[in-house]
N, C-alpha and C positions, 0 to 999 in steps of 0.2 A: 460587511453587506454581503448577503448570500447570493450565490450564483442562482440566476433564474428567479430571483425574489424582486418583488417591487414594493415601494413604500406608498402608503396612502398619500395622495397629492393633496397638498394644502392648496389654498385658493391662490391662482396665478401661478401654479405649477403644471408642469406637463403630466402625462401619464405615468412616467417613472420617476417622479419627484425632482424633475429638472426645471429650475427656474427658468423664467424668460430671459435672463442675463447669462445662461450657461452655467448655473452652479448646480451640482449634485447635492440634494438635500435629503436627510434622514432625520426627519423629526427636527430636534434641536441641532444636531450636527450638520454642518454644512461645509462641502468640500469644493473648492474652487477648480474647475477644469476649463480647458479652452471652450470657446464658443462652439456650439454644435454645427455639424454640417449634415447634409442629407444622406451621407454614407453611414451605413450601419453595418456591423458584421453579420455574415449570414449564420443562420442556426443550422447546426448539423443534425442530421436524423440518424436514428440507429443504422438504418440501412447504408447509409454513407459511410458511417464508422466501420460497420462490418466488411463493407467492401474494399476500404482502406486497409483494413487488417488483413483480409484475405490476400489482396495484392501483395503486401509487404511480406506476408509468409511465403507465398509463391515465389517472390524474389529471392527470399533467403534460402529457400530450397534449391532452386536454381544455382545460387552461388555456391552452395554446398557442393553440389556436383561439378561445378567448374573450378573449385578451389584445388590447389596442388599442396596445401599444407598438410603435413602428416599428423597423426595423432600425437598429443602431447603425452608426458609419461602418464599422468592420472588418467587420460583417455584410454590410453593402451591397458593399463590395469583395469579400469572397468571392463574393457572389452574381454579381457583374460577371464575375468570373473564370471562373465556371462557365458562362457563356454562350460563351465561347471556350476550350475544353479545350486545355491545353498540358502539358508535362513540368516546368514552372516559371513562377514569377510574381516580381513585383518583391520583396516582403518575405517571403514565405513559400513552402514547398515546395507541390506541387500536390494533395496528397490531399483536403484539405478542399474544394476546388473541384470534385473529381470526385465527392464524396459528395453535395454539393449538387446536382449535375447529375444524379446516380441518383435523388434524390427528386423532381425535377421531373416526371417522367412519371406519379408516383403521384398527386399532389395539386396540381401547378401551382407557380407561383412567389410565392405569397403569403407574408407573413412567417411564419406557422405552419408552412408546408411548408419553407420555407428552414431552419427550426429543428428539423424533425421529427427528423433523425438523432440530435440531442443527447441526448433521453431514452432513445432505444432503445440508443445507445452506452453510456450509464451503467447501464442495465439489464444489458447484458452485462458491463461491467465489475465490476459489483457480484456477478455470479454468479462470475467469476474471482476476486475477493477471497475468496469463499466456499471456492472450491477451494484456494487458496493457503492460508488459515488451517486447512482441514481436513487437509491434507498435513502441516502442521507442529505443530498444536496439538489438532486434534480438532473434532468436529462442532459442540458448543456455542460454542467459541470462533469457529468459521467462521459460525454463524449470527448472533452479535452483531456480527461483524466486518462482514459483508455489510450488515446494517442500519445500523450506525453509519457505514459509508461511503456508503450511499445517502441517509442523512439528514443527512449533514454540511453545514455552513452553506455551504461553498465550492462542493460539488456540487449543492446545492439551487438555487443562483443558476446555476451553470453549466448546468444541465438546462432553463433558460429562454433561453438564448442559444446560438448556434453559433459555436464558436471552435476554433483548432487543438489547445488542450488536450484537447477532447472525444476524438478519436481517439486522440491520443497517450496518455492514460490507460489506453485500451482495450489497445492493443497492448504498453504497458509492462507491464501485469498479465498478458498472454498470454505474453509474453517471460519474466516472471518465474516463472510457472507451469511453463512448459517448462524453464527452468533448474533448478528445484527438482526436477523429475522426472529430469533428466539427473544431478542429484547422487546419486540413488537408484542408477541403474545406466545404463549407455550404451544409447541407443534412438535409432535413426535417425529415427524418426518425430517424436520430440521435438525432435531437432536441426533438422528442417525447420521445426515450428512456431517454433522459437526463431528461425531465420534469417529466416522470413517476417515474424514479428511486428516483429523489429528493423529490417528494411528497410522495412516499411510505417509503423513508428514515425518512422523518420528522414524518409520522405515527408509524414508529418503535421506534425512540427516538429523541428528539428534537436537540441532538447534531449534526444531519445532517445540521443544519444551519451553522455549521462549513465550509461547503463546499461552500458558498457564499464567505465567508471571504477568503478560500484559492483561489478561482477564482479571487477575488481582488487582491490579493497577486500576482498572476501570471500576471495581467495586469501590475504591476509594473515593473516586470522583463523580460517580453516577449512581443514583438511587434504584433506578431500574436495574442496573447491572447487579447491585446487591440482591434484588429480588430473584434475578435470574440464577444466581449462585445458590439459591435455597430451594429451587424447583427440582423435582425429580429428573426431568429431561437432561438437565445439565450433568447430573451424576451418572446418569445412563450413558450420555455421551462419553464421559471420561472414562467409563467402564469399558465401552466398546474399543476406545483407543487404546487402553491398556491390553485389552484382549488381542487386538491385532499385533501389538507389539511382543506378546508372550513368545512366540516362536524365535524371535531374535534373542529374547533374553535367556531362552532355553539353550540357544546355540551358544551364547556366550558363557553361560555357566558351565557347559560341557568342554568349552576350550579355554578354561581359566580367564574367563571374562576379559577376552583378547581385544575386542574392540573398545570396551569401556577402559581399559588400561591405556589404549593408544590414545584415546580422546584425553584422558587426564594428562598423559606426558605431553600432548601436544598443547594443552593448555598451560602446563607447567614451564615448558621450554627448557631453557637453560639455567632456570632459578629466576627468583623475582629480585629485582633491583630496580630503583626509580630511575625512570628515563622519560623525560618530558618529550624528547623527540620523537618516542614511539607513539604517544597520544597525538602529537601534531600530525604524524604521517597518517594515522588511522583517521582523523577527522578530514584531513585533505583528501583522503582516499574516497570519502563519500561523495564528494564533488563528482567523481567519475562514477561510483556506483549508482547514485540516484539521479545525477545530472546537475551540472552546474547551477542552473536555475532553480530546480526543485529545491536542492538542498541549501541554496542561499536563502529562498524564500522560507524554508523550514527554520533556519537559525534567526531569520528576522522575527517570526512568529514567537520563537522561544525568548529572545531578547526584550520584544517590545510588548508582547500581549500574554505571557504566560500567567503573570499575576492578575491579569485583568478577568472580567466576568465574560467568558466566551460561551459559546452555544454548545449544548450537549453533544452535537456531532463533532465539534472540534475537540472537545474534552475526550471523547471515545478514541479518535484518531491519534490524540497525543498519547493516550494510554497504551496503544498498540505500536508506538514508535519510540517513546522515551526509554523504558526499561531496558531493551537489548542495547540500545545505543550507550546508555549510561554504564551498563555492566561491561560491554567491550572496551568502552573508553577507559574505565578504571583499570581493566586488566592491560590495556596497552600502556599504561603509565608505568607498570612494574615488569612487563615481558615482552611488550609489541604485540601487535595483533594483525591479522590479515584484514584487508579492508572489506572483504565479503562476509566476515562472521556475523555480521548484524544485517545481513541482505534481506530478510524478510521485511523490515521495517520500510523498505521502499515503497510497498503497497500503500500503506496507510500515510506515509509521507507524501506521496504523489497527489493522492486524493486531497489531502488537507491543503497542499500547496496550491493546486489548481483552484480549489474552493476560496481561498483567500486572494490569490493573485490574479487568476483568470478574468473574473469580472471587472477588476480595476484595470487591466490590461486592455481588455476590449473597449471599456469606457474611454480610456485615454486615446485609444486608436480612433474610436467613433468620433471623438472631439475633433480630430483632424489637427492636432498640435504637432507639426513636424519637429519642433524643436524641443519639445518638453514631454514627449510621451513617457518616456521611462521614469521620469521625475514624477509626472502626474500618477502614473500608476503605482509608484512606490508610496507616494503619500496617501492615496486611497486605501491600498492594501495595509499600510501602517496604521491607519486609523480606524481600520475595520473593527478592531476590538472595542472601541469607544463608541461606535455608531448605534445609537439607542432610539427607540420611539420616545415620543414626549413624555411617556410615563416610566421611562428607565427600562423598559423591558426590550429584549433582543427583537429585532424585526424579523417576522417568520414570514413564511410563503404567501404570496398574494397580498402583502403589506400588512398582514394582521400581526399585531404584537404577541410575542410568545413570552411566558414567564422566563426570566433569566435563569431560574434555578431549577427549571422543569427538567424532567428526565427525558430520555429519547422516546420513550412511550407516549409521554405527554405531547412531544413534538408531532409524533404521527396522528395522534388523536386529534390534534388541532388541525393538522393538514386535511384529515378526512372531513371535519367538520365545514371546511371551507372549500371543499371539493377538489383539493389538489391530487 
């Protein structure tokens, strides 16, 4: 059941498909929840979400100035790099050093100023998450996705330090938003945004290359993604990204490919040998990176609904989450892996988890069932993958059925026809 969506009411049902006996109904599928009470969760406006995010960012900036924590080794290394700007450095691409150098004239070289860009980037990433979720699922899912992302355990910690993951998440989200808009229709402006975001993301951290793999995975599961891959806008975007990366490639070539070799050594570690504990540690680490609720719901989706007929939006979010997770999990089986090596997947993972769990959770809360809210939400979210209209189609916005196999562009076309 999609957030912000309603299902056409059958005789004897309320406006959102609720029967007089307190059952949530979606065509032939019927989900029992507690009898409804007059209370209902308030809807969040973009202004409210923006105000909350600005307040949170202000608190984080103040917290940085009050903090007595010295720079960690990596942070100190990035600061040292920012003293001598270059197109490349020993272990990382150059963007983070440039960012730190840009904040220095604003407030100096203290610990708080070195880390200043982190909460600002995360503010921007949260707003991009809002835009992504709004495009795919509607405003309420967008509101809760932005807040869930901003308050996630991993991001809360990340906002207190400066690391390459900070700009990487921002440019990953910007590239994903541009890609989603290109799925709607060809647009050279979004192609430029995609190319610039991809290029700057690569200059932040080479893990941005996962974006290409995720786009390839999207082509497998969505026909509109396959159409986008054939358009000139996509290839121009890739060309722009490679063009932005060329100075770093030239620096590496002039320095015996120092950063590339270090990245390869970091992946190889001490050699490859089977170690189940490494994979367990990496998977467990995702509960801290994405947040326990978000990652738990994501696992529930994989276990219960991956083989079901899910909506195109869901398939897209899965395509931009599963490949990096699968690659790093496989790597962790043979050499261990840091929990943040698949950090960009938190963007699509959060949007998808909120889209599946959020409406079910709010419905259970609205039902006023003090003893069974979590169980009710779990049942609703767990059955979301099989809730269909009487004709077997997935329920679209405004209660109109959409073809279960339709691509994303088809979903948006249907939305426009019904005035969404």
